[in-house]
C-alpha positions as CSV (number, residue, x, y, z in Angstrom):
1,X,158.6,214.9,61.4
2,X,157.3,217.5,64.1
3,X,153.5,217.3,65.2
4,X,152.8,220.5,62.8
5,X,153.7,218.9,59.4
6,X,151.1,215.8,60.7
7,X,148.2,218.2,61.4
8,X,149.0,219.3,58.1
9,X,149.1,216.6,56.5
10,X,145.7,215.3,58.2
11,X,144.0,219.1,57.8
12,X,145.3,218.6,54.3
13,X,143.5,214.8,53.6
14,X,140.6,216.3,55.4
15,X,139.9,219.5,52.6
16,X,140.5,216.2,49.9
17,X,137.6,214.1,51.3
18,X,140.5,211.8,51.7
19,X,139.9,211.4,55.4
20,X,136.8,211.9,57.7
21,X,138.7,211.9,61.4
22,X,141.8,211.7,63.5
23,X,141.1,208.0,64.5
24,X,140.6,207.6,60.1
25,X,143.5,208.8,59.9
26,X,145.3,207.1,61.9
27,X,143.9,203.6,61.4
28,X,143.9,204.3,57.3
29,X,147.0,207.0,56.7
30,X,149.1,205.7,59.1
31,X,148.2,202.0,60.2
32,X,147.8,202.7,63.5
33,X,145.2,202.4,66.9
34,X,142.1,205.2,65.9
35,X,144.1,206.9,69.4
36,X,147.0,207.3,67.4
37,X,147.0,210.4,66.3
38,X,145.5,211.8,69.1
39,X,147.8,210.2,71.3
40,X,150.6,211.8,69.7
41,X,149.3,215.4,69.8
42,X,148.2,215.1,73.4
43,X,151.8,213.3,74.3
44,X,153.5,215.9,72.2
45,X,155.2,212.7,71.0
46,X,157.3,212.2,67.7
47,X,155.4,209.8,64.9
48,X,157.0,206.5,64.6
49,X,159.1,205.6,61.8
50,X,156.7,202.8,60.6
51,X,153.7,205.0,60.6
52,X,155.8,207.7,58.6
53,X,157.0,205.6,56.2
54,X,153.1,204.2,55.5
55,X,151.7,207.6,55.4
56,X,154.4,208.3,52.6
57,X,153.4,205.3,50.8
58,X,150.0,206.0,51.0
59,X,150.2,209.5,49.7
60,X,152.5,208.5,47.0
61,X,149.5,205.5,46.1
62,X,147.2,208.0,46.5
63,X,148.9,210.8,44.6
64,X,149.4,208.2,41.4
65,X,145.8,206.9,41.2
66,X,145.0,210.9,40.9
67,X,147.2,211.1,37.8
């Protein structure tokens, strides 16, 4: 997953008022440290498989609850 797609997920969640900040996104949606998302963008690194799986699971759960 490249940074663009992760940015899109963050922006979409922020617009939906499901996330307040990049730190909130990192901790609540990726289950990583509050600086993780910012570090990925700064270091131009790819998201870990663990964080990606966590994001996918959280998105699925949230989508189920919104039905």
